[in-house]
Residue, then its C-alpha position, 0 to 999 in steps of 0.5 A: x273087427x277093425x284094428x287102429x294101428x297108429x304110425x308116428x313120423x316125427x317132423x322136428x323144426x328148427x331144433x339146436x341143442x348146441x350151447x351156442x348159436x353159429x355166431x357164438x351167442x347163447x342159444x334162444x330158449x326153445x325145445x325139441x319135441x319127440x314122441x314114442x312108441x313110434x306105433x301102437x295098436x287099438x281095437x275100435x271103442x278103445x283107447x290107448x297112449x303114447x308119450x309126448x316128450x320135450x327136451x329144452x334148449x337154451x334154458x327154457x322154463x315156461x310151460x309147454x302146452x299141446x294142441x291136436x288138429x286133424x282128427x276126423x269124426x270118430x277119432x278122439x285124442x286127449x292130452x294131459x296138461x304140462x307146466x314145468x315137466x317135459x313129458x305128457x301123454x297123448x290118448x288116442x281112442x277110435x269109435x267103433x264104427x270108424x272107417x278103414x283109412x289113413x288120417x293125419x294128426x299134427x300135434x303142436x307144442x308151444x311155450x312162451x318164448x320159444x318156437x312151436x314145435x310139431x309132430x305128425x301122426x299118421x293114424x291107419x285104421x285097418x281090418x284086423x281079421x279077428x272076426x270080433x264085432x263092435x257090440x252095443x248091447x246084448x239081450x239074453x233069455x232063452x236065446x241071445x240077441x245082440x245089437x252092434x254099434x251101428x244098429x244092426x241086429x244078430x242073434x244066436x242059440x235056440x231058434x226053434x221058432x224063428x226067434x233068431x230072425x234069419x228066416x229059418x228054424x234050427x236048434x243049436x246056433x253057437x255063433x251070431x247070425x245077422x237078423x234079416x231085414x237091415x233094420x236099424x235098431x236102438x234096443x232089443x229084448x227077448x223072452x227069458x223062456x219063450x222064443x220071442x225077440x222084439x226091437x225098437x228102431x231109431x224112430x221107436x217103431x216096434x218089430x218082433x219075430x219068432x213064436x207068436x202062439x200067445x200073439x206077443x208079436x203084436x201084428x194082429x195075428x198068432x202066425x209064427x214069424x222068422x223075421x222081423x215084422x211091425x207091431x200093429x198100431x203105428x206107435x212110436x215107443x221109448x222102452x220095450x220089454x218082453x215078458x213071458x207071453x206079453x210084451x209092454x212098451x211105453x210110448x213117447x207120451x209115457x202112456x203104457x202099452x201091452x199086448x200078447x196073452x196074460x192069465x192074471x193081469x200082466x196088461x194092467x188094463x183090469x183084464x186078462x185074455x189075449x191082446x193081438x195088438x198093443x192096448x192101453x195099460x196102467x192108465x193114469x200113470x206116466x212112465x219112463x220105462x217098463x220091464x216084463x217078467x213071467x205074466x207080470x210087469x212093472x213101470x218106472x214113473x217119471x218121478x221114480x215110483x215103481x208100479x206092478x201089475x199081473x202075477x203076484x203069487x210069490x210077492x213079485x209085485x212088491x206091494x206086501x201080498x202074495x196076490x195078483x193084480x189086474x191094475x197097478x199097485x205101488x211097490x212098498x217102501x217109498x224108494x225112488x228108482x232109476x231103473x228096474x229089472x224083472x226076473x221070472x218072479x223076482x223084480x229088482x230096482x236100482x235107487x237113485x243113490x245107486x243101491x239095489x233093492x229086490x223083492x219076489x222069489x228067492x228060491x235060489x237066492x235072487x233076491x240077494x239078501x244072503x238068504x236062500x230057499x228055506x233059510x231064515x223062513x220064507x224064500x220069498x220077499x213080499x216087499x223091496x230088501x236091500x242087496x247086501x254087500x254095501x256095493x253101489x251099482x250104475x246098472x242092473x239086469x235080471x235073467x230068468x233067475x239070475x241078477x247081474x249088475x255093473x259098478x261105476x268102475x266097470x266090475x260085473x257082480x251077479x247072484x242067484x241061479x248059478x251052474x255058471x250063470x254068475x260067472x265066478x268060476x263056481x256052480x253053486x247058487x250065490x245069494x249075494x253079489x259075487x265078482x264075475x271072473x276075468x278082471x274084465x271092465x263092463x259097460x253092461x251085463x244082462x242075464x238069460x235062462x242059465x247064462x249071462x252076457x256082457x259088454x266091455x268097455x271096449x265094445x267086446x261081448x262076453x257070455x258065460x254060463x250054460x250053453x246047450x244050444x249055443x247061447x254063449x255064442x262062442x262057437x261051442x256048446x260047452x258050458x263056461x263058468x267064466x266069460x267067453x268071448x262071443x265069436x262074431x263072424x268075420x263079416x262087415x256090420x257096416x252095411x246094415x243101415x236101411x230102416x224099413 
């Protein structure tokens, strides 16, 4: 991980605070400019502040304004506006991939009737040696994969079928391992209960690796792959989601495609069986995204309507029935969604007014309506019900039986199956949103099979919950009831640039 060390040096031009100049005349209105603290540290992806202070002379009353020059790409600055006040805050933020080196910033202060003053700021970017990497997103399931901010993929946890993608087979991997191939990805998805990993490159090409007994890798075979292989067909996708034994994706034109194995119609084409390569699904509809659960899937149309297909025996299709469907059915309620999240048998959607609704299986309280198991009758919901608590969210994600969401302020909440997956310090299952402990500010969260992970606004990864195969990536196999930082290896993530 890089650490940003800001060394501040002052260049004061023509300051004179005496009552008169050397001719005995009153001093010309002006000001002296200082900055402090003299040195601050900043992790990549984060921001910090230092103060600018103007000391007025000669009765200067005009407002003082500041301009920053010399900032390179990847280093951003901001200054609060000053009027009659004499101090302001300079904010310095570093991107997660800013190269090591020393950069010069020049802050110029100006005021009507006064000579401009400047301070020169030396910004030195050096390696911190902490081993923490800059994380863009995490995908959790039976194992864990993460996307670095430069598009490199790393995986950890169980690797019995090559799902980590480093050309090996192993059972316990408690720290992140680089995926082979040096591909640059825009997104990753992993199966919640099977050893399948997939990713989309910057051009939308799909690659998968791991267990292929269900043909879920989409390469035309059922051969296990220990590193990423291209999905056949040459299609470009904008959204991809790995289910249990099937994968579904949305092409650039909004058409849906699925492949793998389904006994209940999760291809959405009216049939069941095996698809060795991508086949058209849910034809006649245009989608913006798709999410896949255990032998079912749901797609979000470009107008925000949700349609589901496949296994429906616990109400996960959301159309008011306990029946499966090999073709898409509209989710009841007429809600308009902006995103969907699929658990094993529970589906949730985030509406355009930032409310979460869930439907399907509710054995562990995964629906989030305050009931759990057989309380108050059925443990299942056949159509969307609102998650209680009155919270509004910016994003949602689903694990095998745990749901997590992030508010606009970056607070994370989870509910459903616990034993640590909720991250609130307890182990009881939760039937309504419970705040993740630790006071971290998250950009996103995700959940897997018995554990959850999140990425903070400073691009640091944390995980919590069950950890038998090292799924939390913190270097241990210890159960964590609260977030634990992912222990990234001390290696450069800036070298993964080639896309094959």
